[in-house]
DRENGU-582935 format. One record per residue: residue number from 1; residue in one letter; x, y, z of N, C-alpha, C, O in turn. Coordinates in steps of 0.001 Angstrom, whole numbers, padded with zeros to 6 digits. Atoms other than C-alpha are relative to their C-alpha. Layout:
<sites>
[site NUM; "A"; [X; Y; Z]; [X; Y; Z]; [X; Y; Z]; [X; Y; Z]] ...
</sites>
This chain:
<sites>
[site 1; "M"; [000403; -001173; 001322]; [072774; -028668; 070832]; [000720; -001014; -000860]; [001446; -001930; -000472]] [site 2; "T"; [-000410; 001108; 001309]; [073492; -030386; 067133]; [000727; 001174; -000452]; [000556; 002322; -000043]] [site 3; "Y"; [-001094; -000861; 000663]; [076139; -028742; 065140]; [-001036; 001071; -001085]; [-000915; 002288; -000940]] [site 4; "Q"; [001432; -000687; 000593]; [072979; -027366; 062722]; [-000138; 001024; 000721]; [000437; 002064; 000397]] [site 5; "A"; [000695; -000509; -001452]; [071264; -025906; 066158]; [000680; 001140; 000296]; [000228; 002283; 000369]] [site 6; "E"; [-001416; -001007; -000082]; [075018; -024324; 066783]; [-000228; 001301; -000776]; [-000706; 002418; -000577]] [site 7; "T"; [-000354; -000840; 001431]; [075798; -022973; 063464]; [-001178; 001447; 000221]; [-001044; 002671; 000222]] [site 8; "F"; [001348; -001291; 000018]; [072140; -021177; 063835]; [-000412; 000866; 000753]; [-001228; 001734; 000442]] [site 9; "T"; [000186; -001057; -000937]; [072220; -019442; 066918]; [000729; 000895; -000375]; [000355; 001955; -000876]] [site 10; "Q"; [-001084; -000711; 000656]; [075840; -018390; 066225]; [-000364; 001357; -000912]; [000038; 002512; -000774]] [site 11; "S"; [-000200; -001062; 001020]; [074406; -016775; 062926]; [-001400; 001071; 000584]; [-001420; 002267; 000290]] [site 12; "T"; [000120; -000874; -000109]; [072003; -015353; 064293]; [-000071; 001014; 001135]; [-000876; 001938; 001250]] [site 13; "I"; [-000155; -001036; -001058]; [073453; -013777; 067607]; [000662; 001184; -001041]; [000410; 002366; -000810]] [site 14; "W"; [-001484; -000947; 000770]; [076331; -011972; 064809]; [-001567; 000396; -000977]; [-001519; 001623; -000897]] [site 15; "A"; [000411; -000974; 000380]; [072783; -010975; 062443]; [-000328; 001051; 000869]; [-000329; 002186; 000393]] [site 16; "A"; [000144; -000978; -001089]; [072011; -009116; 065673]; [000769; 001459; 000611]; [000432; 002465; 001235]] [site 17; "T"; [-001205; -000718; -001059]; [075154; -007489; 066772]; [001034; 000609; -001454]; [001746; 001604; -001318]] [site 18; "T"; [-001327; -000656; 000833]; [077469; -006696; 063669]; [-000250; 000923; -000647]; [-001379; 000671; -001071]] [site 19; "D"; [-000306; -000920; 000855]; [077869; -003761; 061722]; [-000938; 000135; -000878]; [-001309; -000987; -001221]] [site 20; "L"; [001262; -000089; 001078]; [074941; -002486; 059080]; [000992; -000374; -001274]; [000706; -001278; -002059]] [site 21; "A"; [-000254; 000401; 001669]; [077134; -002627; 056049]; [000501; -001082; -000241]; [000602; -001568; -001367]] [site 22; "T"; [-000782; 001818; 000007]; [078907; -006189; 057166]; [-001715; -000767; -000186]; [-001925; -001704; -000958]] [site 23; "L"; [001403; 000968; 000674]; [074626; -007233; 057255]; [-000284; 000612; -000806]; [-000728; -000230; -001586]] [site 24; "R"; [000923; 000373; 001813]; [073265; -005558; 053903]; [000892; -000929; -000671]; [000225; -001752; -001297]] [site 25; "Q"; [-000995; 000772; 000800]; [076524; -007461; 052311]; [-000655; -001884; 000417]; [-000727; -002755; -000450]] [site 26; "H"; [000364; 001207; -000282]; [075168; -010738; 054299]; [-001549; 000340; -000659]; [-001415; -000183; -001765]] [site 27; "L"; [001274; -000145; 000418]; [071328; -009839; 053237]; [-000042; -000035; -001693]; [-000901; -000556; -002404]] [site 28; "L"; [000330; 000060; 001816]; [072212; -009181; 049314]; [000676; -001827; -000292]; [000364; -002555; -001234]] [site 29; "D"; [-000294; 001442; 000374]; [074090; -012764; 049724]; [-001440; -000942; -000127]; [-001788; -001798; -000941]] [site 30; "L"; [001531; 000833; -000330]; [070577; -014052; 050930]; [-000996; -000226; -001313]; [-001645; -001164; -001775]] [site 31; "F"; [000901; -000322; 001036]; [068944; -012481; 048220]; [000910; -000614; -001783]; [000185; -000862; -002747]] [site 32; "C"; [-000273; 000517; 001079]; [071244; -013715; 045276]; [-000106; -001637; -000186]; [-000276; -002343; -001180]] [site 33; "Q"; [-000186; 001893; -000390]; [071546; -017606; 047247]; [-001465; -000143; -000416]; [-001795; -000847; -001370]] [site 34; "L"; [001015; 000763; 000213]; [067861; -017551; 047656]; [-001054; 000735; -001280]; [-001093; 000212; -002393]] [site 35; "A"; [000374; -000552; 000367]; [065696; -015137; 046300]; [000264; 000263; -001567]; [-000849; 000577; -001989]] [site 36; "Y"; [-000278; -000416; 001298]; [066998; -014432; 042532]; [000101; -001433; -000881]; [000571; -002560; -000723]] [site 37; "Q"; [000136; 001359; 000839]; [066074; -016314; 039575]; [000006; 000507; -000875]; [-000577; 001587; -000966]] [site 38; "E"; [000179; -000067; 001478]; [066771; -016469; 035858]; [-000899; -000982; -000491]; [-001155; -002097; -000037]] [site 39; "G"; [000337; 001043; 000752]; [064919; -017670; 033217]; [-001502; 001039; -000840]; [-001133; 002020; -001486]] [site 40; "D"; [000903; -000398; 000688]; [060823; -016534; 031758]; [-001049; 000187; 000933]; [-001952; -000623; 001145]] [site 41; "F"; [001422; 000432; -001098]; [058518; -015587; 034383]; [-001122; 001635; -001071]; [-000881; 002432; -001977]] [site 42; "V"; [000333; -001717; -000249]; [055785; -012613; 034558]; [-000510; 000331; 000566]; [-001401; -000238; 001196]] [site 43; "L"; [000089; -000932; -001868]; [055531; -010214; 037033]; [-001399; -000035; 000225]; [-002127; -000633; -000568]] [site 44; "S"; [001249; -000622; -000598]; [052509; -009148; 038681]; [-000522; 001306; -000438]; [-001706; 001621; -000324]] [site 45; "S"; [000714; -001047; 000800]; [052290; -005958; 036884]; [-000394; -000560; -001610]; [-001213; -000043; -002370]] [site 46; "G"; [000566; 000640; 001497]; [051985; -008092; 033581]; [001117; -000117; -000831]; [000903; -000585; -001950]] [site 47; "Q"; [-001038; -000587; 000600]; [055472; -007252; 032487]; [000668; -001567; 000031]; [000898; -002300; 000993]] [site 48; "Q"; [-001257; 001318; 000531]; [057597; -010327; 030628]; [001441; 000520; 001258]; [001519; 001620; 001805]] [site 49; "S"; [-001030; -000309; -000785]; [060987; -010601; 032834]; [001034; -000819; -000431]; [000730; -002012; -000470]] [site 50; "S"; [-001380; 001547; -000190]; [064344; -012731; 032313]; [000565; -000180; 001102]; [001695; -000663; 001189]] [site 51; "Y"; [-000492; 000422; -001531]; [064623; -012935; 036043]; [-001359; 000451; 000550]; [-002203; 001075; -000094]] [site 52; "Y"; [000971; -000149; -000936]; [062159; -012876; 039256]; [000852; -000193; 001233]; [001753; -000991; 001489]] [site 53; "I"; [-000433; -000537; -001523]; [062985; -011736; 042568]; [-001239; -000506; 000792]; [-002263; 000173; 000714]] [site 54; "N"; [000716; 000749; -000819]; [061028; -014237; 045011]; [000332; 000875; 001281]; [001130; 000177; 001907]] [site 55; "G"; [-000236; -000870; -001634]; [061461; -011725; 048388]; [-000178; -000776; 000785]; [000837; -001144; 001377]] [site 56; "K"; [-000075; 001012; -000705]; [059672; -014327; 050401]; [000888; -000557; 000648]; [001032; -000265; 001836]] [site 57; "Q"; [-000989; 000764; -000063]; [062439; -016677; 050435]; [001043; 001160; 000903]; [001558; 000606; 001874]] [site 58; "V"; [-000665; -000735; -001077]; [064383; -013886; 052323]; [-000638; 000461; 000795]; [-000539; -000237; 001804]] [site 59; "T"; [000769; 000029; -001114]; [062155; -012405; 054431]; [-000644; -000265; 000701]; [-000963; 000417; 001676]] [site 60; "L"; [000181; 000696; -001079]; [060673; -015176; 055734]; [000640; -000547; 000665]; [000185; -001304; 001523]] [site 61; "H"; [-000784; 000995; -000158]; [063990; -016407; 056281]; [000782; 000392; 001446]; [001759; 001139; 001406]] [site 62; "P"; [-000883; -000040; -001376]; [065288; -016387; 060062]; [001006; 001614; -000093]; [000698; 002806; -000084]] [site 63; "Q"; [-001226; -001450; -000104]; [068776; -014065; 059988]; [-000765; 000698; -001106]; [-000263; 001814; -001242]] [site 64; "G"; [000506; -001471; 001789]; [066739; -012035; 056444]; [-000948; 000485; 000762]; [-001447; 001569; 000459]] [site 65; "A"; [001590; -001338; -000162]; [063744; -010955; 058566]; [000620; 000917; 000812]; [000421; 002132; 000812]] [site 66; "L"; [-000838; -000729; -000971]; [066307; -010215; 061359]; [000786; 001401; -000531]; [000718; 002512; -000004]] [site 67; "A"; [-000846; -001363; 000235]; [068998; -007991; 058926]; [-001136; 000992; -000242]; [-001227; 002024; 000423]] [site 68; "I"; [000777; -001007; 000318]; [066084; -006373; 057250]; [-000842; 000793; 000725]; [-001371; 001782; 000219]] [site 69; "G"; [-000128; -000947; -000911]; [065124; -005086; 060444]; [000141; 000586; 000409]; [-000677; 001384; 000869]] [site 70; "R"; [-000548; -000177; -000286]; [067279; -004329; 061277]; [000769; 001708; -000995]; [000903; 002860; -000583]] [site 71; "L"; [-000381; -000906; 000529]; [068757; -002342; 058400]; [-001143; 001600; -000377]; [-000838; 002792; -000411]] [site 72; "L"; [000396; -001000; 000305]; [065604; -000599; 057445]; [-000533; 000565; 001330]; [-001301; 001502; 001108]] [site 73; "L"; [000292; -000829; -000950]; [064923; 000555; 060911]; [001354; 001446; 000414]; [001481; 002146; 001419]] [site 74; "S"; [-001248; -000076; 000186]; [068115; 002036; 060168]; [-000481; 001288; -000422]; [-000497; 002197; 000409]] [site 75; "L"; [000441; -000442; 001287]; [066752; 003995; 057147]; [-000935; 001210; 000377]; [-000835; 002414; 000140]] [site 76; "L"; [001024; -001068; -000645]; [063704; 005416; 058941]; [000395; 001083; 000416]; [001475; 001337; 000949]] [site 77; "P"; [-000334; -001224; -000370]; [063041; 008824; 059360]; [-000041; 000045; 001657]; [-000727; -000902; 002044]] [site 78; "I"; [000483; -000230; -000665]; [063088; 009985; 062926]; [-001274; -000369; 001288]; [-001545; -000883; 002374]] [site 79; "D"; [001561; -000529; -001001]; [059602; 011248; 063466]; [-000506; -001530; -000132]; [-001064; -001827; 000925]] [site 80; "T"; [000921; 000948; 000984]; [058168; 007880; 061599]; [-000470; -000790; 001334]; [000272; -001500; 002013]] [site 81; "Q"; [001064; 000361; -000925]; [055147; 007004; 064129]; [-000718; -001684; -000272]; [-001456; -002214; 000558]] [site 82; "A"; [000727; 001006; -000160]; [054272; 003392; 062150]; [000983; -000170; -001858]; [001279; 000500; -002847]] [site 83; "V"; [000305; 000564; 001964]; [055086; 001135; 058959]; [-000547; -000686; -000371]; [-000382; -001700; 000307]] [site 84; "A"; [000781; 000635; 001028]; [053128; -000337; 056835]; [000632; -000258; -001668]; [001607; 000127; -002313]] [site 85; "G"; [-000639; -000122; 001328]; [052883; -001596; 053551]; [-001343; -001534; -000047]; [-001937; -002109; 000865]] [site 86; "L"; [000959; 000931; 000588]; [050564; -004266; 051246]; [-000028; -001381; 000437]; [001108; -001805; 000649]] [site 87; "T"; [000376; 000758; -000197]; [049216; -007264; 052090]; [000124; -000314; -001090]; [-000367; 000452; -001920]] [site 88; "L"; [-000688; 000437; -001090]; [051020; -009786; 051380]; [001688; -000358; -000191]; [002186; -001373; 000295]] [site 89; "G"; [-001483; -000566; 000149]; [054751; -008852; 050475]; [000862; 000904; 001181]; [001943; 000988; 001764]] [site 90; "A"; [-000920; -000919; -001562]; [055430; -006539; 053116]; [-000436; -000894; 001013]; [000545; -001297; 001639]] [site 91; "D"; [000243; 000701; -001260]; [053392; -008741; 055924]; [001510; -000105; 000849]; [001716; 000821; 001634]] [site 92; "P"; [-001141; 000433; -000266]; [056768; -010004; 056967]; [000861; 000942; 000274]; [001502; 000991; 001324]] [site 93; "I"; [-001628; -000885; -000699]; [059356; -007135; 056755]; [-000642; 001465; 001435]; [000040; 002021; 002296]] [site 94; "V"; [000188; -001149; -000985]; [056818; -004327; 058807]; [-000046; -001324; 000982]; [000180; -000899; 002115]] [site 95; "S"; [000076; -000345; -001459]; [056473; -006912; 061292]; [001784; -000467; 000318]; [002043; -000830; 001466]] [site 96; "A"; [-001714; 000392; 000022]; [060750; -007749; 060882]; [-000510; 001628; 000738]; [-001109; 001536; 001809]] [site 97; "V"; [-000258; -001359; -000468]; [060681; -003669; 061653]; [-000157; 000106; 001813]; [000637; 000348; 002722]] [site 98; "S"; [000571; -000633; -001240]; [058442; -003263; 064628]; [000495; -001247; 001084]; [000716; -000767; 002196]] [site 99; "V"; [-000802; 000394; -000895]; [059927; -006149; 066553]; [001363; 000471; 000293]; [001617; 000785; 001456]] [site 100; "V"; [-001485; -000757; -000284]; [063802; -004820; 066109]; [-000278; 001171; 000404]; [000513; 001532; 001276]] [site 101; "S"; [000358; -001461; -000772]; [062101; -001156; 066941]; [000195; -000272; 001368]; [000997; 000258; 002137]] [site 102; "A"; [-000338; 000294; -001464]; [061467; -002975; 070078]; [001046; -000146; 000601]; [001000; -000307; 001821]] [site 103; "Y"; [-001286; 000790; -000643]; [064625; -003901; 070867]; [000940; 001069; 000136]; [001664; 001229; 001119]] [site 104; "E"; [-001144; -000828; -000159]; [066672; -001156; 069976]; [-000864; 000934; 000902]; [-000102; 001883; 001085]] [site 105; "N"; [000404; -000755; -000600]; [064225; 000808; 072157]; [-000836; 001259; -000780]; [-000949; 002394; -000317]] [site 106; "R"; [000571; -001167; 000948]; [062306; 002802; 069244]; [-001352; -000835; -000346]; [-001694; -001351; -001410]] [site 107; "P"; [001625; 001140; 000492]; [058837; 000861; 069358]; [-000649; 000708; -001410]; [-001082; 001860; -001451]] [site 108; "I"; [000660; -000808; 001178]; [057552; 001691; 065946]; [-001260; -001404; -000497]; [-000885; -002347; -001193]] [site 109; "P"; [001055; 000813; 001166]; [053927; -000414; 064742]; [000218; -000300; -000864]; [001176; -000032; -001589]] [site 110; "A"; [-000391; 000717; 001561]; [053555; -002168; 062163]; [-001786; 000072; -000511]; [-002601; -000488; 000223]] [site 111; "L"; [001743; 000067; 000910]; [049625; -001570; 059687]; [000233; -000894; -001379]; [001085; -000835; -002266]] [site 112; "I"; [000010; 001473; 001432]; [049091; -004501; 057028]; [-001234; 001071; -000843]; [-002105; 001557; -000121]] [site 113; "V"; [001152; -000450; 001345]; [046688; -002754; 053798]; [-000638; -001408; -000017]; [000004; -002358; 000430]] [site 114; "R"; [000642; 000328; 000473]; [044196; -004650; 052819]; [000320; -000296; -001247]; [000946; 000697; -001617]] [site 115; "K"; [000526; -000560; 001334]; [043943; -005242; 049237]; [-001615; 000172; -000524]; [-002098; 000748; -001499]] [site 116; "E"; [001470; 000093; 000282]; [040265; -005932; 049537]; [000212; 000662; 001383]; [001331; 000815; 001873]] [site 117; "A"; [000902; -000050; -000460]; [037899; -004667; 052245]; [-000013; -001364; 001573]; [-000571; -002346; 001083]] [site 118; "K"; [000181; 000924; -000714]; [037969; -007197; 055599]; [-001768; 000232; -000469]; [-002521; 001167; -000742]] [site 119; "G"; [001928; 000946; 000261]; [034227; -009271; 054976]; [-000837; 000496; 000986]; [-001895; 001036; 000661]] [site 120; "H"; [000370; 000036; -001075]; [033384; -008932; 058325]; [000255; 000929; 001034]; [001132; 001655; 000567]] [site 121; "G"; [-000130; -000374; -001152]; [033508; -007254; 061615]; [000194; 001910; -000519]; [-000861; 002510; -000726]] [site 122; "T"; [-000089; -001476; -000128]; [034574; -003410; 061128]; [000762; 000546; -001535]; [001246; 001665; -001711]] [site 123; "R"; [000191; 000217; 001025]; [035081; -004403; 057374]; [001579; 001185; -000462]; [001753; 001865; -001473]] [site 124; "A"; [-001425; -000952; 000180]; [038873; -002427; 057819]; [000467; -000058; -001619]; [-000031; -000854; -002414]] [site 125; "Y"; [-000590; 000581; 000721]; [040995; -002064; 055119]; [001692; -000051; 000777]; [002621; -000522; 000122]] [site 126; "I"; [-001234; -000144; -000784]; [044123; -001502; 057936]; [-000252; -000906; 000700]; [-001440; -001228; 000712]] [site 127; "E"; [-000149; 000625; -000442]; [044863; -003743; 059849]; [000932; 000169; 001269]; [001459; -000938; 001166]] [site 128; "G"; [-000543; -000090; -001184]; [046847; -003018; 063250]; [-000625; 001098; 001030]; [-001839; 001264; 001138]] [site 129; "P"; [-000225; -001058; -001017]; [047202; -000296; 065874]; [-000657; 000902; -000382]; [-000655; 001045; -001605]] [site 130; "N"; [000506; -000709; 000696]; [044995; 002553; 065817]; [001114; 001538; 000655]; [001683; 001819; 001709]] [site 131; "L"; [-000961; -001358; -000229]; [046879; 006141; 065232]; [-000768; 000776; 000640]; [-001980; 000719; 000846]] [site 132; "P"; [000890; -001940; 000349]; [046233; 009807; 065918]; [-000282; 000428; -001634]; [000226; 000007; -002674]] [site 133; "E"; [-000221; -000834; 001261]; [045513; 011720; 063189]; [001025; 000622; -000629]; [001773; 001391; -000025]] [site 134; "G"; [-001151; -000443; 001231]; [047797; 012544; 060225]; [001323; -000907; 000729]; [002412; -000663; 000209]] [site 135; "A"; [-001702; 000267; -000249]; [050837; 010380; 062318]; [000775; -000679; -001184]; [000219; -001373; -002035]] [site 136; "K"; [-000390; 000376; 001129]; [053376; 009607; 060041]; [000727; -001144; -000127]; [001365; -001589; 000828]] [site 137; "V"; [-000040; 001420; 000803]; [054122; 006482; 057976]; [000824; -000518; -001020]; [000682; -000373; -002234]] [site 138; "V"; [-000965; 000447; 001447]; [056812; 004881; 056136]; [-000822; -000693; -000762]; [-001769; -000687; 000025]] [site 139; "V"; [000496; 000436; 000756]; [055006; 003011; 053482]; [001908; -001349; -000407]; [002973; -000973; -000897]] [site 140; "L"; [-001207; 001251; 000252]; [057754; -000954; 053279]; [-000665; -000821; -001192]; [-001878; -000781; -001399]] [site 141; "E"; [000012; 000702; 001392]; [058044; -003293; 049857]; [000623; -001243; -000116]; [001484; -001655; 000661]] [site 142; "D"; [-001815; 001319; -000013]; [060276; -006136; 049296]; [000123; -000019; -001561]; [000946; -000876; -001885]] [site 143; "V"; [-000797; -000096; 000884]; [060509; -005226; 045471]; [-001111; 000877; -001022]; [-002125; 000427; -001556]] [site 144; "V"; [000635; -000779; 001010]; [059279; -002271; 043368]; [000483; -000046; -001401]; [001653; 000222; -001674]] [site 145; "T"; [-000276; -000642; 001049]; [058990; -002074; 039849]; [-000807; 000669; -000265]; [-000349; 001804; -000127]] [site 146; "T"; [-000029; -001731; 000593]; [056465; 000421; 038429]; [-000404; 000534; 001189]; [-000470; 001762; 001139]] [site 147; "G"; [000586; -001203; -001033]; [055115; 001569; 041938]; [-001291; -000203; 000142]; [-001943; 000634; 000768]] [site 148; "K"; [001866; -000252; 000065]; [051676; 001108; 041771]; [000131; -001165; 000609]; [000313; -001911; -000354]] [site 149; "S"; [000203; 000871; -000522]; [051647; -001831; 044191]; [000278; 000454; 001145]; [-000339; -000078; 002069]] [site 150; "A"; [000189; -000186; -001402]; [052662; -000158; 047074]; [-000353; 001411; 000416]; [-000095; 002096; 001406]] [site 151; "M"; [000183; -001461; 000281]; [051250; 002950; 045784]; [-001385; 000057; 000496]; [-001809; 001129; 000928]] [site 152; "K"; [000911; 000601; -000844]; [048049; 001135; 047102]; [-000082; -000020; 001634]; [-001192; 000004; 002166]] [site 153; "A"; [000042; -000101; -001182]; [048845; 001180; 050525]; [000348; 001437; 000337]; [-000201; 002067; 001241]] [site 154; "V"; [000623; -001675; -000486]; [049452; 004732; 050613]; [-000274; 000592; -000465]; [000192; 001715; -000276]] [site 155; "E"; [001741; -000707; -000195]; [046348; 005815; 049224]; [-000812; -000672; 000974]; [-001461; -000048; 001814]] [site 156; "R"; [000770; 000006; -001702]; [044782; 003626; 051798]; [000287; 000892; 001334]; [-000532; 001529; 001997]] [site 157; "L"; [-000091; -000875; -001348]; [046359; 005274; 054648]; [000096; 001648; -000093]; [000083; 002414; 000870]] [site 158; "Q"; [000225; -001902; -000456]; [046317; 009130; 053807]; [-001522; -000533; -000388]; [-002093; 000248; 000374]] [site 159; "A"; [001225; -000167; -000361]; [042698; 008173; 053293]; [-000633; -000373; 000990]; [-001819; -000093; 001168]] [site 160; "A"; [000267; 000402; -001443]; [042661; 006557; 056687]; [000624; 001489; 001178]; [000708; 001448; 002405]] [site 161; "G"; [-000142; -001453; -000720]; [043795; 010763; 057590]; [002134; -000609; 000005]; [003011; 000150; -000407]] [site 162; "Y"; [-001314; -000626; 000316]; [047461; 009720; 057689]; [001196; 000623; -001116]; [001121; 000804; -002332]] [site 163; "A"; [-000916; -000610; 001180]; [050738; 011200; 056409]; [000964; -000854; -000633]; [001513; -001500; 000259]] [site 164; "V"; [-000872; 001007; 000873]; [052905; 009121; 054092]; [000398; 000724; -001013]; [-000348; 000894; -001977]] [site 165; "N"; [-001599; -000422; 001499]; [056118; 010797; 051638]; [000868; -001145; 000597]; [001689; -000976; 001499]] [site 166; "R"; [-001397; 000855; -000244]; [058174; 007900; 052020]; [-000373; -001337; -000511]; [-001317; -001996; -000074]] [site 167; "V"; [000240; 001987; -000398]; [058592; 004109; 050676]; [001125; 000089; -000384]; [001730; 000770; -001212]] [site 168; "I"; [-001484; 000751; 000716]; [061580; 002157; 050742]; [-000365; -001190; -000090]; [-001079; -001758; 000736]] [site 169; "S"; [-000272; 001346; 000357]; [062084; -001019; 048975]; [000803; -000650; 000388]; [001736; 000107; 000654]] [site 170; "L"; [-000980; 001706; 000240]; [064131; -004353; 049345]; [000682; 000648; -000782]; [001336; 001549; -000256]] [site 171; "V"; [-000164; 000664; 001495]; [065076; -004496; 045941]; [-000518; 001504; -000878]; [-001718; 001676; -000669]] [site 172; "D"; [001084; -000471; 001014]; [063961; -001624; 043309]; [000969; -000436; -001410]; [002142; -000160; -001661]] [site 173; "R"; [-000316; 000262; 001061]; [063957; -003325; 039843]; [000545; 000936; -001185]; [000998; 000409; -002201]] [site 174; "K"; [-000419; -001208; 001191]; [064869; 000246; 037614]; [-001186; -000579; -001164]; [-000896; -000990; -002287]] [site 175; "Q"; [000979; 000038; 001138]; [061506; -000300; 035809]; [-000947; 001156; 000265]; [-002110; 000924; -000065]] [site 176; "G"; [000655; -001156; -000103]; [060125; 003100; 036652]; [-000709; 000403; 001518]; [-001244; 001497; 001699]] [site 177; "G"; [000835; -000271; -000853]; [058662; 002763; 040026]; [000877; 000790; 000736]; [000288; 001181; 001744]] [site 178; "A"; [-000807; -001579; -000803]; [061542; 005560; 041512]; [-000769; 001497; -000539]; [-001318; 002470; -000024]] [site 179; "E"; [000625; -001466; 001037]; [060416; 008135; 038885]; [-001261; 000039; 000167]; [-001613; 001162; 000527]] [site 180; "F"; [001012; -000368; -000512]; [056671; 007266; 039387]; [-000677; 000384; 001299]; [-001796; 000859; 001488]] [site 181; "Y"; [000397; -000662; -001451]; [056707; 007935; 043115]; [000513; 001291; 000022]; [-000043; 002065; 000802]] [site 182; "Q"; [-000882; -001384; 000477]; [058966; 011004; 042038]; [-001246; 000704; -000245]; [-001633; 001441; 000661]] [site 183; "S"; [001020; -000595; 000376]; [055831; 012194; 040109]; [-001279; 000282; 001094]; [-002072; 001223; 001115]] [site 184; "V"; [001212; -000450; -000390]; [053446; 011782; 042466]; [-000199; 000408; 001810]; [-001172; 000533; 002554]] [site 185; "G"; [-000470; -000487; -001253]; [055624; 012818; 045739]; [000612; -000082; 000519]; [001282; 000795; 001065]] [site 186; "L"; [-000510; 000873; -000936]; [056821; 010504; 047287]; [001449; -000475; -000434]; [002155; -000861; -001365]] [site 187; "Q"; [-002639; 000245; 000584]; [060809; 010230; 048217]; [-000297; -001809; 000147]; [-001285; -002501; 000391]] [site 188; "F"; [-000442; 001916; 000502]; [061938; 006327; 047660]; [001601; -000101; 000040]; [002513; 000418; -000603]] [site 189; "E"; [-001618; 000684; -000040]; [065069; 004666; 048754]; [-000053; -001169; -000351]; [-001236; -001152; -000690]] [site 190; "A"; [-000531; 000912; -000085]; [065967; 001248; 048227]; [001103; -000809; 000629]; [002173; -000208; 000532]] [site 191; "V"; [-001301; 000396; -000725]; [068463; -001008; 050136]; [001067; -000487; -001288]; [002274; -000432; -001524]] [site 192; "F"; [-000371; 000907; 001732]; [068917; -002802; 046593]; [-000202; 000373; -001187]; [-001375; 000360; -001561]] [site 193; "S"; [000382; 000361; 001428]; [069298; -002382; 043097]; [-000539; -001237; -000815]; [-000905; -002288; -000290]] [site 194; "I"; [-000416; 001371; 000681]; [069175; -004758; 040404]; [001044; -000387; -000280]; [001552; -001505; -000203]] [site 195; "E"; [-001785; 000221; 000102]; [072518; -004005; 039528]; [000934; -000710; 001688]; [001773; -001591; 001875]] [site 196; "D"; [-000670; 001040; -000990]; [073567; -005025; 042883]; [-000308; -001143; 000290]; [000383; -002039; 000774]] [site 197; "I"; [-000048; 001805; 000009]; [071943; -007954; 042782]; [000353; -000957; -000654]; [000598; -002095; -000253]] [site 198; "Q"; [-000609; 001130; 001230]; [072964; -009480; 039490]; [001773; 000193; -000210]; [002439; -000641; -000824]] [site 199; "Q"; [-001551; 000008; -000489]; [076649; -008533; 040153]; [000178; -000613; 000517]; [000957; -001431; 000027]] [site 200; "R"; [-000520; 000865; -000838]; [076844; -010332; 043084]; [000120; -001088; -000310]; [001139; -001775; -000247]] [site 201; "Y"; [000362; 001344; 000625]; [075070; -013183; 041594]; [000826; -000343; -000398]; [001431; -001215; 000227]] [site 202; "R"; [-000778; 000204; 000781]; [077242; -013214; 039030]; [001534; -000612; 000721]; [002255; -001571; 000446]] [site 203; "E"; [-001622; 000212; -000691]; [080441; -013227; 041219]; [-000235; -001244; 001115]; [000659; -002048; 001377]] [site 204; "L"; [-000411; 001713; -000083]; [078978; -016230; 043172]; [-000323; -000554; -000069]; [-000488; -001392; 000818]] [site 205; "V"; [000172; 001389; 001075]; [077944; -018245; 040497]; [001877; -000242; -000483]; [002415; -001306; -000789]] [site 206; "G"; [-001057; 000048; 000828]; [081299; -017619; 039241]; [000007; 000572; -001543]; [000936; 000341; -002317]] [site 207; "G"; [000343; 000004; 001364]; [080095; -016469; 036077]; [000994; 001234; -000372]; [001065; 001642; -001531]] 
</sites>
């Protein structure tokens, strides 16, 4: 085994066994090192921004996905019957949580909500196991700005007969998303606020 492979294996074992507080700090560092960028950007909401968070740099990272799965699983209500999210950003997140849940002996299936109905076969909006009517589903998101993106998933899931009253995001940009969810009767929480990321980013770059 090469040094790099050995280090990778040790890091993965650490991510699987360390306490959640330490794991959260490790995930924060990954966001700062891999996902956070400063510059001039246009967000999916159409807003201009002086920074951008490319969540997929972390959600598709092996240790990042493992940390996300463990942390988000710990935040789910005990009666959660599935996790779901809008493609594409939420796909690796719901998958990570579902895989980790199996290892934690708390199996929770994942659902992926399409932006448009499938153009063939069942023409479904929702991919994944069929759940009973009224099943309690938590919607997951990588980065929340206005909250409208994850709301599309909420609406599709509710239209399918599922009970959805909670959204959990990895990062809250604090640009109205939390207030929007509250206005439509949804509970919302985030693992990190934008202040968490920017403060840690400054520490890491020595600014």
